[in-house]
Each structure stands twice: as structure tokens, then as C-alpha cells.
Kinemage of the C-alpha trace (Angstrom):
@kinemage 1
@onewidth
@group {chain A} dominant
@subgroup {mainchain}
@vectorlist {calphas} color= white
{ca met a 1} P -51.620 -2.129 -19.407
{ca thr a 2} L -48.625 0.484 -18.792
{ca glu a 3} L -47.459 -2.237 -16.253
{ca asp a 4} L -47.482 -4.779 -18.743
{ca leu a 5} L -45.705 -2.851 -21.283
{ca asp a 6} L -43.042 -1.963 -18.791
{ca gly a 7} L -42.598 -5.839 -17.783
{ca trp a 8} L -42.333 -6.590 -21.390
{ca gly a 9} L -39.619 -3.805 -21.706
{ca glu a 10} L -37.703 -5.080 -18.933
{ca glu a 11} L -37.819 -8.506 -20.159
{ca ala a 12} L -36.565 -7.537 -23.837
{ca glu a 13} L -33.946 -5.566 -21.958
{ca phe a 14} L -32.792 -8.638 -20.321
{ca ala a 15} L -32.840 -10.770 -23.203
{ca leu a 16} L -31.051 -8.438 -25.375
{ca ala a 17} L -28.324 -8.170 -22.462
{ca ala a 18} L -28.027 -12.208 -22.037
{ca asp a 19} L -27.454 -12.370 -25.936
{ca arg a 20} L -24.734 -9.851 -25.770
{ca leu a 21} L -22.976 -11.770 -23.118
{ca asp a 22} L -23.570 -15.315 -24.946
{ca thr a 23} L -22.254 -14.007 -28.350
{ca pro a 24} L -18.564 -14.012 -28.198
{ca glu a 25} L -18.046 -11.666 -31.145
{ca val a 26} L -20.347 -8.924 -29.472
{ca ile a 27} L -18.116 -9.408 -26.279
{ca glu a 28} L -14.962 -8.935 -28.237
{ca ala a 29} L -16.211 -5.415 -29.689
{ca ala a 30} L -17.954 -4.196 -26.663
{ca asp a 31} L -14.468 -4.643 -24.754
{ca pro a 32} L -11.881 -2.569 -26.949
{ca gly a 33} L -9.945 -2.036 -23.939
{ca asp a 34} L -9.386 -5.969 -23.418
{ca thr a 35} L -10.519 -5.479 -19.669
{ca leu a 36} L -11.549 -8.993 -19.444
{ca arg a 37} L -8.093 -10.348 -20.272
{ca gln a 38} L -6.683 -7.874 -17.609
{ca val a 39} L -8.916 -9.411 -15.040
{ca ala a 40} L -7.641 -13.002 -16.172
{ca ser a 41} L -4.241 -11.657 -15.112
{ca ala a 42} L -4.877 -12.093 -11.427
{ca ala a 43} L -3.239 -15.379 -10.766
{ca ala a 44} L 0.066 -14.133 -12.830
{ca gln a 45} L -0.142 -11.019 -10.708
{ca val a 46} L 0.264 -12.957 -7.483
{ca arg a 47} L 3.173 -14.721 -8.752
{ca thr a 48} L 4.899 -12.230 -10.165
{ca ala a 49} L 4.407 -9.850 -7.422
{ca leu a 50} L 5.974 -12.556 -5.132
{ca arg a 51} L 8.850 -12.815 -7.470
{ca ala a 52} L 9.296 -8.929 -7.388
{ca cys a 53} L 9.245 -8.860 -3.648
{ca ala a 54} L 11.901 -11.931 -3.418
{ca glu a 55} L 14.195 -9.813 -5.800
{ca ser a 56} L 13.554 -6.750 -3.472
{ca asp a 57} L 15.576 -5.398 -0.423
{ca leu a 58} L 12.986 -5.900 2.109
{ca ser a 59} L 15.700 -6.674 5.055
{ca ala a 60} L 14.637 -3.505 6.973
{ca phe a 61} L 11.412 -5.645 7.596
{ca asp a 62} L 11.804 -8.685 10.283
{ca pro a 63} L 10.001 -9.971 13.220
{ca asp a 64} L 12.637 -8.400 15.880
{ca ala a 65} L 11.626 -4.931 14.748
{ca arg a 66} L 7.919 -4.976 14.930
{ca pro a 67} L 6.532 -1.745 14.396
{ca arg a 68} L 3.876 -0.012 16.480
{ca ala a 69} L 1.456 0.334 13.427
{ca ile a 70} L 1.299 -0.313 9.714
{ca val a 71} L 0.183 2.641 7.610
{ca val a 72} L -1.146 2.018 4.053
{ca ala a 73} L -1.555 4.928 1.825
{ca gly a 74} L -2.942 4.883 -1.594
{ca leu a 75} L -6.509 5.705 -3.528
{ca gly a 76} L -8.839 3.613 -5.299
{ca ser a 77} L -7.452 0.047 -5.825
{ca cys a 78} L -4.312 1.157 -4.442
{ca gly a 79} L -6.217 1.882 -1.076
{ca ile a 80} L -7.998 -1.331 -1.177
{ca ala a 81} L -4.651 -3.005 -1.258
{ca gly a 82} L -4.327 -1.465 2.268
{ca glu a 83} L -8.027 -2.884 3.188
{ca val a 84} L -6.794 -6.459 2.148
{ca leu a 85} L -3.870 -6.334 4.593
{ca gly a 86} L -5.944 -5.077 7.294
{ca ala a 87} L -8.799 -7.763 6.684
{ca val a 88} L -6.055 -10.583 6.420
{ca thr a 89} L -4.302 -9.745 9.125
{ca gly a 90} L -7.526 -9.650 11.101
{ca ala a 91} L -8.542 -8.453 14.669
{ca gly a 92} L -6.230 -10.521 16.229
{ca ser a 93} L -3.345 -8.391 14.394
{ca pro a 94} L -0.349 -7.712 17.064
{ca val a 95} L 0.069 -4.248 15.490
{ca gln a 96} L -2.530 -1.694 14.128
{ca val a 97} L -3.036 -1.817 10.523
{ca ala a 98} L -4.490 1.806 9.241
{ca arg a 99} L -5.058 3.456 6.126
{ca ala a 100} L -3.799 6.792 5.489
{ca his a 101} L -6.435 9.639 4.371
{ca pro a 102} L -5.292 10.772 1.018
{ca gly a 103} L -2.403 13.015 1.117
{ca arg a 104} L -2.114 12.963 5.078
{ca leu a 105} L -0.183 10.839 7.067
{ca pro a 106} L -1.725 10.432 10.663
{ca gly a 107} L -0.474 12.772 12.975
{ca trp a 108} L 0.944 10.054 15.538
{ca ala a 109} L 2.838 8.249 12.961
{ca gly a 110} L 6.679 8.346 13.453
{ca ala a 111} L 9.649 6.487 13.739
{ca ala a 112} L 7.970 3.481 15.602
{ca asp a 113} L 5.879 3.078 12.621
{ca val a 114} L 5.796 1.432 9.089
{ca val a 115} L 4.466 3.085 6.256
{ca ile a 116} L 3.741 1.346 2.962
{ca ala a 117} L 2.984 3.661 -0.122
{ca val a 118} L 1.160 2.129 -3.066
{ca ser a 119} L 0.725 3.739 -6.352
{ca cys a 120} L 0.392 1.590 -9.498
{ca ser a 121} L 1.548 4.569 -11.568
{ca gly a 122} L 3.891 5.810 -8.925
{ca ser a 123} L 2.660 9.338 -9.663
{ca thr a 124} L -0.526 9.698 -7.670
{ca ala a 125} L -0.082 13.313 -5.965
{ca gln a 126} L -1.620 12.144 -2.664
{ca thr a 127} L 0.312 9.061 -2.142
{ca leu a 128} L 3.583 10.918 -3.043
{ca ala a 129} L 2.767 13.374 -0.295
{ca val a 130} L 2.284 10.825 2.196
{ca ala a 131} L 5.524 9.216 1.277
{ca ala a 132} L 7.609 12.070 1.319
{ca glu a 133} L 6.365 12.703 4.810
{ca ala a 134} L 6.833 9.454 6.239
{ca ala a 135} L 10.510 9.858 4.963
{ca arg a 136} L 10.873 13.283 6.560
{ca arg a 137} L 9.437 11.668 9.755
{ca gly a 138} L 11.633 8.732 9.901
{ca cys a 139} L 9.278 6.099 9.536
{ca arg a 140} L 10.246 2.903 8.044
{ca leu a 141} L 9.265 3.436 4.557
{ca ala a 142} L 8.282 0.980 1.666
{ca cys a 143} L 6.775 1.964 -1.675
{ca val a 144} L 5.072 -0.234 -3.985
{ca gly a 145} L 4.454 1.086 -7.788
{ca ala a 146} L 5.989 1.641 -11.415
{ca glu a 147} L 9.817 1.292 -11.836
{ca gly a 148} L 11.147 5.216 -12.659
{ca ser a 149} L 8.158 6.871 -11.190
{ca pro a 150} L 8.373 9.864 -8.950
{ca leu a 151} L 7.299 7.126 -6.222
{ca his a 152} L 10.601 5.079 -7.108
{ca arg a 153} L 12.701 8.290 -6.639
{ca ile a 154} L 11.350 9.205 -3.235
{ca ala a 155} L 12.353 5.547 -2.177
{ca glu a 156} L 15.713 5.685 -3.538
{ca gln a 157} L 16.140 9.432 -2.021
{ca ala a 158} L 15.038 8.082 1.377
{ca arg a 159} L 16.920 4.574 0.793
{ca ala a 160} L 13.715 3.183 1.349
{ca ser a 161} L 12.523 -0.324 0.209
{ca phe a 162} L 10.735 -0.497 -3.108
{ca val a 163} L 8.940 -3.168 -4.865
{ca pro a 164} L 8.050 -2.835 -8.722
{ca val a 165} L 4.589 -3.380 -10.023
{ca leu a 166} L 4.063 -4.503 -13.565
{ca pro a 167} L 0.539 -3.119 -14.532
{ca ala a 168} L -1.825 -5.466 -16.255
{ca gly a 169} L -3.685 -2.225 -17.093
{ca pro a 170} L -5.357 0.784 -14.949
{ca ala a 171} L -4.913 -0.060 -11.280
{ca arg a 172} L -8.485 -1.195 -10.993
{ca phe a 173} L -7.322 -4.654 -12.874
{ca thr a 174} L -3.918 -4.784 -11.028
{ca leu a 175} L -5.094 -5.269 -7.186
{ca trp a 176} L -3.249 -8.281 -6.643
{ca gly a 177} L -0.100 -6.988 -7.894
{ca leu a 178} L -0.400 -4.210 -5.483
{ca ala a 179} L -1.909 -6.168 -2.339
{ca val a 180} L 0.747 -8.896 -2.476
{ca pro a 181} L 4.009 -6.699 -1.355
{ca pro a 182} L 1.986 -5.048 1.730
{ca leu a 183} L 1.020 -8.820 2.723
{ca val a 184} L 4.588 -10.002 2.267
{ca ile a 185} L 6.059 -7.150 4.219
{ca ala a 186} L 3.548 -7.898 7.058
{ca glu a 187} L 4.770 -11.396 7.201
{ca arg a 188} L 8.008 -10.487 7.216
{ca leu a 189} L 7.402 -8.401 10.247
{ca gly a 190} L 5.148 -11.357 12.321
{ca val a 191} L 2.330 -9.304 11.745
{ca ala a 192} L 0.490 -12.018 9.390
{ca arg a 193} L 0.535 -15.596 9.034
{ca ile a 194} L 0.421 -16.381 5.306
{ca gly a 195} L 2.878 -18.676 3.770
{ca glu a 196} L 3.977 -19.863 0.054
{ca gln a 197} L 1.205 -22.339 0.082
{ca ala a 198} L -1.475 -19.897 0.663
{ca tyr a 199} L -0.248 -17.755 -1.723
{ca glu a 200} L -0.369 -20.267 -4.423
{ca leu a 201} L -3.714 -21.333 -3.303
{ca ala a 202} L -4.873 -18.118 -4.047
{ca ala a 203} L -3.637 -18.002 -7.380
{ca arg a 204} L -5.145 -21.253 -8.411
{ca arg a 205} L -8.445 -20.041 -7.201
{ca leu a 206} L -8.177 -16.876 -9.083
{ca glu a 207} L -7.419 -19.108 -12.081
{ca glu a 208} L -10.567 -21.584 -11.309
{ca val a 209} L -12.764 -18.551 -11.328
{ca ala a 210} L -11.155 -17.168 -14.181
{ca his a 211} L -11.901 -20.224 -16.026
{ca gln a 212} L -15.378 -20.557 -14.975
{ca cys a 213} L -16.281 -16.754 -16.099
{ca arg a 214} L -14.407 -17.057 -19.258
{ca pro a 215} L -16.161 -15.065 -22.338
{ca ala a 216} L -16.900 -18.590 -24.122
{ca ser a 217} L -18.904 -19.994 -21.068
{ca glu a 218} L -22.538 -19.271 -21.482
{ca ser a 219} L -24.513 -17.433 -19.081
{ca phe a 220} L -26.304 -20.143 -17.612
{ca val a 221} L -23.100 -21.565 -16.381
{ca asn a 222} L -20.958 -18.635 -15.980
{ca pro a 223} L -21.563 -17.175 -12.394
{ca gly a 224} L -20.077 -13.856 -13.297
{ca lys a 225} L -22.415 -13.350 -16.429
{ca ser a 226} L -25.372 -14.948 -14.133
{ca leu a 227} L -24.489 -12.271 -11.388
{ca ala a 228} L -24.133 -9.367 -13.988
{ca leu a 229} L -27.621 -10.144 -15.422
{ca asp a 230} L -28.894 -10.292 -12.023
{ca leu a 231} L -27.830 -6.716 -11.182
{ca leu a 232} L -28.932 -5.713 -14.662
{ca gly a 233} L -31.195 -2.496 -14.140
{ca ala a 234} L -31.373 -2.522 -10.357
{ca leu a 235} L -29.190 -0.536 -7.825
{ca pro a 236} L -26.839 -2.894 -6.036
{ca val a 237} L -26.636 -2.785 -2.115
{ca ile a 238} L -23.801 -4.645 -1.152
{ca trp a 239} L -23.238 -6.199 2.459
{ca gly a 240} L -20.209 -8.110 3.550
{ca thr a 241} L -20.859 -10.391 6.782
{ca ser a 242} L -17.321 -10.107 8.225
{ca pro a 243} L -14.506 -7.439 7.855
{ca leu a 244} L -13.141 -9.839 5.068
{ca gly a 245} L -16.684 -9.703 3.245
{ca glu a 246} L -16.549 -5.940 3.793
{ca val a 247} L -13.633 -5.403 2.012
{ca ala a 248} L -14.850 -7.580 -0.909
{ca ala a 249} L -18.263 -5.407 -0.951
{ca arg a 250} L -16.403 -2.212 -1.253
{ca arg a 251} L -14.226 -3.739 -4.162
{ca phe a 252} L -17.415 -4.864 -5.702
{ca ala a 253} L -18.927 -1.382 -5.534
{ca ala a 254} L -15.882 0.419 -6.715
{ca gln a 255} L -15.298 -1.943 -9.954
{ca leu a 256} L -19.276 -1.530 -10.487
{ca asn a 257} L -18.747 2.216 -10.699
{ca glu a 258} L -15.730 2.051 -12.981
{ca asn a 259} L -16.452 -0.886 -14.923
{ca ala a 260} L -20.209 -0.803 -15.390
{ca lys a 261} L -20.871 2.591 -14.451
{ca tyr a 262} L -23.492 1.615 -12.058
{ca pro a 263} L -23.970 3.564 -8.883
{ca ala a 264} L -23.636 1.047 -5.610
{ca val a 265} L -23.860 0.906 -1.744
{ca ala a 266} L -21.445 -0.969 0.088
{ca gly a 267} L -21.624 -1.786 4.000
{ca ala a 268} L -21.276 -4.528 6.467
{ca leu a 269} L -23.554 -6.361 9.040
{ca pro a 270} L -24.155 -5.659 11.562
{ca glu a 271} L -23.353 -1.722 11.191
{ca ala a 272} L -25.412 -1.801 7.764
{ca ala a 273} L -28.750 -3.291 9.517
{ca cys a 274} L -28.449 0.097 11.769
{ca asn a 275} L -28.849 2.328 8.622
{ca gln a 276} L -28.865 1.057 5.472
{ca leu a 277} L -31.707 -1.556 6.463
{ca ala a 278} L -34.327 1.402 6.389
{ca thr a 279} L -34.007 1.747 2.556
{ca phe a 280} L -36.203 -1.840 2.681
{ca asp a 281} L -39.013 0.655 3.331
{ca gly a 282} L -38.124 3.303 0.773
{ca pro a 283} L -39.030 4.063 -2.988
{ca leu a 284} L -36.728 1.519 -4.353
{ca ala a 285} L -38.111 -1.624 -2.514
{ca ala a 286} L -39.786 -3.549 -5.142
{ca gly a 287} L -42.903 -3.678 -3.809
{ca arg a 288} L -43.538 -0.128 -3.476
{ca arg a 289} L -41.246 1.301 -6.250
{ca pro a 290} L -42.974 4.118 -8.307
{ca asp a 291} L -42.798 4.559 -12.240
{ca gly a 292} L -39.367 5.559 -13.290
{ca phe a 293} L -37.556 4.350 -10.076
{ca thr a 294} L -34.915 1.468 -10.271
{ca ala a 295} L -35.521 -1.469 -7.828
{ca met a 296} L -32.505 -2.299 -5.426
{ca arg a 297} L -31.063 -5.777 -5.129
{ca leu a 298} L -29.372 -7.114 -2.233
{ca val a 299} L -25.975 -8.478 -2.488
{ca leu a 300} L -24.590 -10.641 0.687
{ca val a 301} L -21.294 -11.382 0.604
{ca ala a 302} L -21.228 -14.253 3.077
{ca asp a 303} L -18.070 -15.321 4.762
{ca pro a 304} L -18.331 -18.836 6.642
{ca asp a 305} L -15.887 -17.082 9.333
{ca glu a 306} L -18.438 -14.983 10.298
{ca asp a 307} L -19.648 -14.056 13.670
{ca gln a 308} L -22.703 -16.384 14.805
{ca gln a 309} L -24.902 -13.272 15.958
{ca val a 310} L -24.004 -11.853 12.253
{ca ala a 311} L -25.051 -15.143 10.719
{ca ala a 312} L -28.223 -15.184 12.357
{ca gln a 313} L -28.675 -11.482 11.205
{ca arg a 314} L -28.102 -12.334 7.786
{ca asp a 315} L -30.865 -15.031 7.644
{ca ala a 316} L -33.302 -12.503 9.144
{ca val a 317} L -32.098 -9.597 6.720
{ca thr a 318} L -32.743 -11.897 3.816
{ca asp a 319} L -36.172 -13.022 5.066
{ca leu a 320} L -36.941 -9.347 5.429
{ca ala a 321} L -36.104 -8.435 1.805
{ca glu a 322} L -37.781 -11.232 0.399
{ca arg a 323} L -41.052 -10.075 2.247
{ca arg a 324} L -40.491 -6.623 0.505
{ca gly a 325} L -39.866 -7.831 -2.733
{ca ile a 326} L -36.515 -7.176 -2.753
{ca ala a 327} L -34.139 -9.522 -4.551
{ca val a 328} L -31.135 -10.988 -2.983
{ca ser a 329} L -27.814 -12.306 -4.261
{ca glu a 330} L -25.635 -14.337 -2.015
{ca leu a 331} L -21.826 -14.660 -2.724
{ca ala a 332} L -20.451 -17.363 -0.146
{ca met a 333} L -16.748 -17.680 0.003
{ca asp a 334} L -14.975 -20.731 0.520
{ca asp a 335} L -15.139 -22.577 3.537
{ca gly a 336} L -11.968 -24.150 5.292
{ca gln a 337} L -9.611 -21.787 3.190
{ca his a 338} L -6.947 -19.177 4.329
{ca pro a 339} L -8.727 -15.754 4.318
{ca leu a 340} L -6.641 -14.665 1.546
{ca val a 341} L -8.028 -17.692 -0.608
{ca arg a 342} L -11.550 -16.787 0.532
{ca leu a 343} L -11.061 -13.084 -0.496
{ca ala a 344} L -9.405 -13.771 -3.897
{ca gly a 345} L -12.101 -16.076 -4.945
{ca val a 346} L -14.890 -13.620 -4.462
{ca ile a 347} L -13.119 -10.646 -5.700
{ca gln a 348} L -12.403 -12.387 -8.908
{ca leu a 349} L -16.090 -13.451 -9.426
{ca thr a 350} L -17.262 -9.652 -8.653
{ca asp a 351} L -14.605 -8.321 -10.882
{ca tyr a 352} L -15.871 -10.279 -13.823
{ca ala a 353} L -19.391 -9.697 -13.083
{ca ser a 354} L -18.813 -5.843 -13.101
{ca val a 355} L -17.247 -5.914 -16.643
{ca tyr a 356} L -19.966 -8.164 -17.496
{ca leu a 357} L -22.529 -5.869 -16.556
{ca gly a 358} L -20.852 -2.949 -18.353
{ca ile a 359} L -21.103 -4.759 -21.617
{ca ala a 360} L -24.711 -6.093 -20.941
{ca ser a 361} L -25.553 -2.345 -20.708
{ca gly a 362} L -23.888 -1.455 -23.750
{ca thr a 363} L -21.217 0.478 -21.911
{ca asp a 364} L -17.444 0.302 -22.594
{ca pro a 365} L -16.067 -1.084 -19.017
{ca ser a 366} L -12.448 0.235 -19.990
{ca arg a 367} L -13.481 3.952 -20.548
{ca ser a 368} L -14.900 6.675 -18.382
{ca ala a 369} L -15.566 10.064 -19.964
{ca ala a 370} L -16.068 11.635 -16.416
{ca leu a 371} L -12.621 10.699 -15.078
{ca arg a 372} L -11.369 11.964 -17.960
{ca asp a 373} L -13.245 15.464 -17.954
{ca leu a 374} L -12.418 15.755 -14.267
{ca ala a 375} L -8.501 15.256 -14.859
{ca glu a 376} L -8.611 17.904 -17.705
{ca arg a 377} L -10.350 20.456 -15.029
{ca ile a 378} L -7.661 19.736 -12.383
{ca glu a 379} L -4.524 20.062 -14.416
């Protein structure tokens, strides 16, 4: 009888969540921070950032002065902008692309290297520390952030390049405005091959997904709402099947944290199969779940450019999960497209899903009391 009541409760919760997502008035009321509009601004961010780069002085960066390494400094979505650069340039990059630890420039970084400091607000203390240290060491420095900010002043004092960002809202909704300038700089250095067409195709793909995931689209045809409902009440375990997929997985986990207030685990095959796979035999596997425990749901971000061995491993992992009663969602990247386009499509989908999951759960996706409380304690 208890199991029947539990099942009825889960069904009722799902029905209520689906009703929330399919009622425009409820969505509007549940999203006072207008986060869905901010997610929809992604394509405009790409085009605006390209214009900002064209209007900024990036003459210090050219293929004849290729650096030993590119180091990107930033926290949260600003840091993921650096991960986007690393994934798009790929393993074939002629130079190392590294992400700086918060507040610390790598000890080996010097005049032979390029440092890109990224901060949406331009006032993140750890990013400012890296930018100032890069200037002291004589690195070629570029800064991406808000005009008139402390980061802008560091760039002016160091006579470094500065690309302004026009925030669409919090940094987590300004990813593409933050990610494009490092890509442009890497391309100017001859480290990345992207081209105007790929940027425009990425912007169009962002628009396509935004249209598919628009609030007025009902959940049974809206991939963002459908994915959110799949994750309702579950612990998402998100694995990419390539370096590109890993970036998308980490981004999705971060957005679930901030927008839906959901914990999530991110990883990538093949490494995830060496450690995280063991959770398939734990208390969160559906077939063994004790009362009161949340079941996990495996989300695979499948890249058509994945290694053949990883592809075989993905199939095996899917089979193992299903045999243990673990539900699986597979997000397939676009085949035959530039890495930037593939990444843009899946990130836009998961950004929408994270907001819709917050709304479906009755959580305001625009606010986090925990983040505010922490900020007040460390001021």
C-alpha cells in the first residue's frame, strides 16, 4: 500500500509540474527575473560580442606572434568560457590552452604566454588578481568584462586589450558574450579555425533551439520542457562523450545548480566509467532505492565526433543503466557541424531545461538565498 501511495504521489507531482510548464501565465509568474528571456538572448550575444571584438584593439594578437600557451582566468560561467575555448580548439591545438586556478596565475606563465581575464561584472576579485599578476609578469593580456569596471582599469593601466560585454543579466546567462572574445583572440593567433560562417551558424542554431523551447510551446513538443520533466525529482548524472560533450555536461550541471537549485554530477567517458559508474550499484539506482532516496537519472551528451571506443562504451553504459532500472536521457549533438555549432545547440537546450526544471519544481530560477547569504558573510 505504501508503494502505491508513493507512486501516486510521484505521478501527482509530475502532473502538477507539467501543468505549470504548459500554462503561460504560471510560467510568467514563476519567472519574475525573466530568466527565459535572458536564455533566449544567446544568439544576440554572439553577434554583439563579434561586433565588440571588431571595434576593440586586438592588434597585439596575430599569427606571427603565436604564444606558448593561452591561459583563461574566470569563475563560474566566465570560467566555462575558457573551457569552451579549450574544447573548440581541441587536442590538435598548436599551443596549450589552460584555465587558471581561482586567483592564481600558473607559476610558469610569463612573457611568452597570452592571458585572457574574463569577468562579466569586471569586479571578481580572483580574476582581478590574475589579470594584475599577468600584467606584472609581462604576459600579453586581454580582458573581457563590463566597461568602467576594475578589470577595465587594469587593462588600461597595463595597456592591454579590452573587449566590453553587455550583460543580458547574471553571468550564467551571458555565456556567449563571454565565450566569443577568447575564441576571436585564439583565431587571430592562428590557434583556432572558426570563421564568420561558423559564428553565424552557431547564432542561428541558438535561435532555432530558442524557438523550439519557447514558453508558449507545450511540453510534449518542447525539448527543454521535456528534459526538465525527465529530471524532475531525480539526481542528474551527466556524462559527455568527448571533450566538447564534457564542457556541455559541466555547463548543464552548473545551470541545474543555479537555476533549478538541483545537485548534479558531471563527468565524461571514458573516465566516468572508471569511478562514477560504481554508483549504478548504489542506493540511488532505481532498483535498489530505499524509501526517501531520490533515484539518479543518467544524461549522456553524445558527440558524433566521439572516439569509436567511447561510442562502444556509451552503448554498454546505456545497457547497464537500463538493466539496473536507471533512466537514461541522451542529448545528441548536431552531426556534421563545426564544434562551436554543436556545442551551442546542446548548451542552449540544457540552459532552457534548467530554468524549466526550476519553474516545474516551484523554485524561482533567478534567485539564490544561499549565494546571497554567503556574499553577506564574507564582505
